[in-house]
ZAMARGU-4260 file (C-alpha; in steps of 0.2 Angstrom, whole numbers, plus 5000, padded with zeros to 4 digits):
<rodrens>
0) 5000/5000/5000 | 5008/5017/4995 | 5005/5032/5006 | 5003/5043/4990 | 4988/5035/4985
5) 4979/5038/5001 | 4973/5055/4996 | 4955/5056/5003 | 4950/5058/5020 | 4935/5048/5027
10) 4927/5046/5044 | 4922/5029/5052 | 4906/5031/5062 | 4898/5020/5074 | 4880/5021/5080
15) 4878/5025/5099 | 4863/5026/5110 | 4861/5041/5122 | 4849/5041/5136 | 4842/5058/5139
20) 4837/5064/5157 | 4818/5061/5152 | 4822/5043/5149 | 4820/5043/5130 | 4834/5034/5120
25) 4841/5043/5105 | 4852/5035/5092 | 4866/5045/5084 | 4882/5042/5074 | 4898/5046/5081
30) 4915/5047/5073 | 4928/5034/5080 | 4942/5036/5067 | 4946/5049/5054 | 4959/5041/5042
35) 4966/5043/5025 | 4959/5032/5011 | 4960/5028/4992 | 4944/5027/4982 | 4947/5012/4971
40) 4930/5011/4962 | 4915/5022/4962 | 4900/5017/4952 | 4881/5020/4951 | 4871/5005/4946
45) 4853/5001/4943 | 4845/4985/4948 | 4827/4978/4949 | 4819/4976/4966 | 4802/4969/4971
50) 4795/4987/4971 | 4803/4992/4954 | 4819/4999/4949 | 4832/5006/4961 | 4848/5015/4960
55) 4863/5012/4971 | 4880/5021/4973 | 4894/5009/4976 | 4911/5015/4982 | 4926/5004/4987
60) 4939/5012/4999 | 4956/5005/5003 | 4963/5010/5020 | 4977/5005/5032 | 4972/4991/5044
65) 4960/4996/5058 | 4955/4984/5071 | 4937/4982/5078 | 4928/4988/5062 | 4912/4979/5057
70) 4898/4980/5044 | 4887/4989/5058 | 4898/5004/5056 | 4897/5017/5041 | 4909/5028/5031
75) 4906/5046/5030 | 4915/5053/5014 | 4912/5069/5004 | 4897/5075/5014 | 4888/5058/5012
80) 4886/5043/5023 | 4889/5026/5016 | 4884/5009/5023 | 4897/4996/5025 | 4892/4980/5015
85) 4908/4970/5015 | 4926/4971/5023 | 4941/4962/5015 | 4958/4961/5023 | 4973/4965/5012
90) 4988/4954/5017 | 4990/4950/5035 | 4983/4966/5044 | 4991/4977/5031 | 4975/4985/5025
95) 4957/4984/5022 | 4945/4986/5007 | 4928/4993/5012 | 4914/4990/5000 | 4901/5003/5003
100) 4884/5008/4996 | 4872/5022/4999
</rodrens>
């Protein structure tokens, strides 16, 4: 992995629950890491669903290895949140490839 290719800045976010004094529970996303990344592939694809056609944006980010990341987290990049669909390890804890969709 070459450092020069990691030219984008992304945030890794995790959903947390906060209990207000009134007793109500509020869910919100909090950033747990801000890291450099490479955008490997970015595409928009249309596919058929049960309710008709839908369009989805797919982005693949390549980052250095981060422990304790799961598909429950999300990536925030360029003002948009992306749901993590798949995480692939590159080498032995050398890096990660994050497949995301909007």
